[in-house]
Every structure is written in structure tokens, then in C-alpha cells.
Backbone bond lengths (Angstrom), bond angles and torsions (degrees), N, CA, C in turn:
res aa  C-N    CA-C-N  psi(-1)  N-CA   C-N-CA  omega(-1)  CA-C   N-CA-C  phi
1 X - - - 1.436 - - 1.547 108.95 -
2 X 1.313 116.20 140.96 1.475 121.86 -176.84 1.519 108.88 -122.47
3 X 1.284 116.75 138.02 1.481 124.77 172.87 1.521 109.39 -114.41
4 X 1.307 117.28 114.72 1.457 120.85 177.32 1.512 107.49 -98.44
5 X 1.335 114.41 118.85 1.485 119.27 179.51 1.545 107.40 -100.53
6 X 1.294 115.89 96.61 1.450 121.25 179.82 1.504 113.93 -106.62
7 X 1.342 113.92 22.28 1.492 116.56 176.91 1.475 113.46 -65.45
8 X 1.311 118.28 161.36 1.482 122.86 -179.25 1.512 107.98 -89.05
9 X 1.293 115.95 56.31 1.507 124.24 177.46 1.512 108.64 -112.65
10 X 1.302 112.63 162.58 1.447 117.59 173.28 1.518 110.17 -70.93
11 X 1.330 118.44 156.96 1.466 121.79 -175.92 1.518 110.02 -60.27
12 X 1.309 119.61 -41.16 1.474 121.87 -177.13 1.519 111.74 -59.48
13 X 1.289 118.13 -39.51 1.462 122.92 177.97 1.537 111.00 -64.33
14 X 1.315 114.35 -41.84 1.475 119.24 178.48 1.504 111.81 -65.27
15 X 1.373 116.30 -41.41 1.442 121.81 -179.60 1.552 110.12 -63.94
16 X 1.327 113.77 -43.38 1.499 118.22 178.56 1.532 111.34 -61.03
17 X 1.318 116.56 -43.71 1.449 119.89 179.47 1.531 110.86 -64.67
18 X 1.285 118.09 -38.24 1.472 120.65 178.49 1.495 108.33 -62.15
19 X 1.338 119.67 -43.90 1.422 121.98 -178.31 1.555 110.28 -65.82
20 X 1.303 116.33 -40.77 1.490 119.67 177.78 1.564 111.77 -63.21
21 X 1.324 116.67 -32.58 1.474 120.98 -179.65 1.507 111.72 -82.00
22 X 1.328 117.81 -11.39 1.436 121.21 178.89 1.513 114.55 80.87
23 X 1.325 115.61 28.15 1.466 121.69 178.16 1.552 106.87 -61.77
24 X 1.320 121.27 124.13 1.474 122.13 -175.38 1.517 114.78 -73.65
25 X 1.315 118.53 -27.83 1.460 121.37 -176.93 1.531 109.88 -144.43
26 X 1.292 114.19 126.88 1.495 118.64 177.84 1.498 108.16 -105.90
27 X 1.329 116.39 127.28 1.440 122.63 177.91 1.564 103.46 -116.46
28 X 1.321 115.13 114.55 1.468 119.74 179.04 1.511 111.92 -109.23
29 X 1.315 115.45 125.04 1.452 122.27 -178.47 1.488 106.21 -122.80
30 X 1.365 114.11 112.69 1.472 120.87 -177.30 1.520 111.02 -122.91
31 X 1.289 115.13 164.08 1.468 120.83 -178.32 1.564 111.37 -61.04
32 X 1.312 116.76 -41.35 1.492 122.01 -179.62 1.530 109.11 -64.65
33 X 1.338 117.28 -47.27 1.440 121.51 178.73 1.543 113.96 -61.53
34 X 1.319 114.20 -44.84 1.493 119.28 178.81 1.530 107.72 -60.15
35 X 1.295 116.46 -40.75 1.500 119.55 -179.43 1.534 110.64 -62.42
36 X 1.357 114.03 -34.01 1.459 118.73 -179.85 1.512 111.92 -90.11
37 X 1.348 117.31 -3.94 1.470 122.16 176.71 1.517 113.26 83.34
38 X 1.333 118.19 24.88 1.486 119.52 -178.04 1.543 111.13 -133.91
39 X 1.319 115.37 159.71 1.469 122.23 169.21 1.534 105.91 -123.42
40 X 1.321 115.11 165.36 1.470 119.21 -179.28 1.511 110.51 -112.83
41 X 1.329 114.51 129.78 1.463 121.99 176.33 1.496 110.80 -114.86
42 X 1.345 116.21 141.44 1.445 119.00 175.38 1.527 108.56 -149.90
43 X 1.275 116.32 117.55 1.486 123.33 174.57 1.490 110.23 -75.92
44 X 1.302 117.13 148.86 1.470 121.92 -177.68 1.521 112.31 -53.98
45 X 1.362 116.71 -39.24 1.433 119.64 -177.03 1.501 114.18 -90.94
46 X 1.358 119.47 0.37 1.441 122.23 -179.74 1.527 109.22 -84.30
47 X 1.338 114.91 146.98 1.468 119.26 179.64 1.528 111.58 -76.14
48 X 1.318 118.45 -33.76 1.418 121.18 -175.73 1.530 112.11 -137.46
49 X 1.318 114.90 152.54 1.449 120.83 176.26 1.530 110.53 -73.85
50 X 1.317 115.27 158.53 1.475 117.96 175.68 1.535 107.98 -131.19
51 X 1.315 113.52 150.26 1.476 118.58 179.16 1.510 109.48 -96.54
52 X 1.340 116.28 136.01 1.444 123.40 -179.74 1.507 108.54 -126.07
53 X 1.345 116.32 135.09 1.450 118.29 176.21 1.501 112.75 -56.94
54 X 1.323 118.34 139.84 1.449 121.19 -178.58 1.548 114.10 -54.37
55 X 1.338 113.79 -36.37 1.469 116.14 178.72 1.515 113.75 -64.16
56 X 1.328 117.74 -23.34 1.485 122.28 -178.95 1.523 112.07 -103.46
57 X 1.341 115.89 7.05 1.460 119.40 -173.24 1.519 114.17 -59.33
58 X 1.340 118.38 -49.25 1.437 121.47 -177.20 1.540 112.22 -58.17
59 X 1.304 117.79 -48.26 1.454 122.67 178.52 1.501 111.92 -61.37
60 X 1.354 116.77 -43.48 1.470 120.71 177.68 1.511 114.35 -64.56
61 X 1.332 115.41 -38.35 1.502 119.08 178.81 1.540 108.53 -67.78
62 X 1.325 118.29 -46.63 1.455 121.37 -178.44 1.532 110.67 -62.41
63 X 1.346 116.76 -38.70 1.494 119.10 179.96 1.548 107.92 -68.47
64 X 1.320 118.89 -43.20 1.486 121.44 -179.32 1.486 110.42 -63.45
65 X 1.357 120.53 -38.26 1.458 122.23 178.23 1.502 109.58 -66.65
66 X 1.290 117.47 -39.78 1.483 121.40 -179.11 1.549 108.85 -64.64
67 X 1.300 117.97 -40.58 1.462 122.98 178.48 1.518 111.79 -64.88
68 X 1.310 117.69 -31.60 1.441 120.11 -173.87 1.527 111.95 -82.84
69 X 1.272 118.81 -2.47 1.484 122.61 -179.31 1.481 109.65 -80.31
């Protein structure tokens, strides 16, 4: 299941809400990251987000979801 948060809020507010809702994996795609060729992944239990090359995004997302089970 995917939740797309396209509200006109700042990223920090969206991230806080995702944590409060218990979203297990946050995938952030932003203009700056796309320009650099990366997306940002953060598991609920991880202390910090990590950047993943766009070409490896699907594999990284699937692996992170498998780890969160």
C-alpha cells in the first residue's frame, strides 16, 4: 500500500506526520535529488535517511520493505 502526501506543507511536517501514522518506509523524491540522480529512503526505525541512486531505487525499496517485516 502506498500513501502519497502531496499536501502543500513543508517536508518536515509531512515526515513528522508519516512517523506519527507509523509509516514503515519513507521514500522522498524531490527536485534537487532527481537532479543529482538520487532518492531518499528512511525506515521508521532508522536514525537517518539514506540516499539511493534512482537506478537502484526499486531494489532498495523492496529490500527495505522486506527488512521491515
